[in-house]
C-alpha positions as CSV (number, residue, x, y, z in Angstrom):
1,X,15.2,-39.0,20.4
2,X,16.5,-36.4,18.1
3,X,13.6,-36.7,15.6
4,X,11.1,-36.3,18.4
5,X,12.8,-33.0,19.4
6,X,12.7,-31.8,15.8
7,X,9.1,-32.9,15.5
8,X,8.1,-31.2,18.7
9,X,9.9,-28.0,17.7
10,X,8.2,-27.9,14.4
11,X,4.8,-28.5,15.9
12,X,5.5,-25.8,18.5
13,X,6.4,-23.3,15.8
14,X,3.3,-24.1,13.8
15,X,1.2,-23.7,16.8
16,X,2.7,-20.4,17.7
17,X,2.1,-19.0,14.3
18,X,-1.6,-19.4,14.8
19,X,-1.4,-16.8,17.6
20,X,-0.3,-14.0,15.3
21,X,-1.3,-10.5,16.3
22,X,-4.3,-9.0,14.7
23,X,-4.1,-6.1,12.4
24,X,-3.5,-3.1,14.7
25,X,-3.3,-0.4,12.1
26,X,-5.9,2.3,12.8
27,X,-5.0,4.7,10.0
28,X,-2.5,4.8,7.2
29,X,-1.5,7.9,5.3
30,X,0.3,7.6,2.0
31,X,2.0,10.8,0.8
32,X,2.7,11.0,-3.0
33,X,4.9,13.7,-4.4
34,X,4.9,14.4,-8.1
35,X,2.8,11.5,-9.4
36,X,4.3,11.8,-12.8
37,X,2.6,11.1,-16.2
38,X,0.0,8.6,-17.0
39,X,1.3,5.6,-18.9
40,X,-1.2,3.3,-20.7
41,X,-4.1,4.9,-18.9
42,X,-2.6,4.3,-15.4
43,X,-0.4,6.2,-13.1
44,X,2.7,4.1,-12.2
45,X,3.1,5.7,-8.8
46,X,-0.5,5.1,-7.8
47,X,-0.4,1.6,-9.2
48,X,2.7,0.9,-7.1
49,X,1.0,2.2,-3.9
50,X,-2.1,0.1,-4.9
51,X,0.2,-3.0,-5.2
52,X,1.7,-2.4,-1.7
53,X,-1.5,-1.4,0.2
54,X,-5.2,-1.9,0.1
55,X,-6.4,1.6,-0.8
56,X,-10.0,0.6,-0.3
57,X,-9.8,-0.7,3.2
58,X,-11.2,2.4,4.9
59,X,-8.0,2.9,6.9
60,X,-5.9,4.4,4.1
61,X,-5.8,8.0,2.9
62,X,-3.7,9.1,0.0
63,X,-2.5,12.7,0.0
64,X,-1.0,14.2,-3.2
65,X,1.9,16.7,-2.6
66,X,3.8,18.9,-5.0
67,X,3.1,19.6,-8.6
68,X,0.4,17.3,-9.8
69,X,-0.7,19.4,-12.8
70,X,0.1,18.1,-16.2
71,X,2.6,19.9,-18.6
72,X,-0.2,22.0,-20.1
73,X,-1.3,23.4,-16.7
74,X,-4.9,24.1,-15.6
75,X,-7.4,25.2,-18.2
76,X,-8.5,28.9,-18.2
77,X,-11.8,29.7,-16.5
78,X,-13.1,30.9,-19.8
79,X,-12.4,27.6,-21.7
80,X,-15.2,25.1,-21.5
């Protein structure tokens, strides 16, 4: 009797998991402060965001805040 209750409970839980809610996210905004320096050709902050979220899903926007200029600043208008 006990095994039948456990089996029934497990089957019920497995069945309920198939009724998971669909993705209801309409839009996601990721705010990144100072993104820091590039290491090995990649930005560690952006890579972390990429590992947590799908940045190419059409729902996600990334907004860069703060000082995102490198230590040498922007080039002069006269420099080409």
